[in-house]
N, C-alpha and C positions, 0 to 999 in steps of 0.2 A: 438410436443415442445409447449413451453409455450414464450411468446413473453423475459423469466428471463431463459430463456436454448437454447433460439436463442444466446440472446446478452452473456452470458458463453463462448458457440460459440466461438462466434467472440473472446473473449478475453482469448485464451483457451491458446497463448505464455504465458501469468503470468506462469503460476505452469509448462506448458514445459519446461520452458528455466530457469536455473538454479541460472541468476543473475535479477532474479525481488527477491525481499525481501519486506517486509513489515516492516518499519520504525515505530515503537513509545516508542514515550515521554509521562512520566504522570505528569498536568500542571495543578500543587497546588493552580495557580492562580482562576481557576475553579472547581476544583476534579474532575477532569474526566482525560485519556489518549486518546489524538492524536494520527494516525498515518497515511501515507499517504506510496501509493503503489509508489518502487521507484530501479532505474536500476541501478545495482550497474557497471555494465560494459560502461555505459555515464554519471551518478552523473547526475540523471533527474529523476526526479517522474512525474506521469501518475497520471494530474489529470483529472476524473471525475465528471464531472459539475452535473451530478444528485444523493444527496447523496444514493437513496436508491439503485444504481446498485454499487456506491463503495460500501456500508459496504456488496452486496448481492459478489462480487469481493472478496471484504479481505474475509470475513468470507468463501468461495472454496474455495481461494487459504490457506488458513491454512489449511484445509480438504483436501487438498493435497498436504501434507505437506513443504507448503512455509517456507523460514527464515521471523519469527518476529524477530528483531532486538532493539538497540539501537544507536541513529544516533553513538552515545559518540563511542561505539564498532567499528565504520567503521574508517578506517585511509583514509577521507576522504579532511581534514581540506580545504580544496582552497573550501570546499561546504559548500552554506550559506541553512539552512536547515528554512521555515516558510512553522510554519504547522496549521497556522491562517486556509486556506481552506481546510482542509481536512482533520473533526471532524472526530472520532470513536463514 
């Protein structure tokens, strides 16, 4: 296994549990989409400090059928979303 395969294995719960999604929103100021990995059962984001790993995880989540959602489509008014740390 490669290092990324090992890492993916450690994070396999992201696509094995159906409450993990990718929240995604277009940011017109920077003219690109920002996204983050989000647990809909707890209302918490998973912050991955390694940007390359974060992108690989989001790609793998999409490949395995995880939902990509706009934060506005969730009924999570009590949560505030900061997309600054998790660019896509």
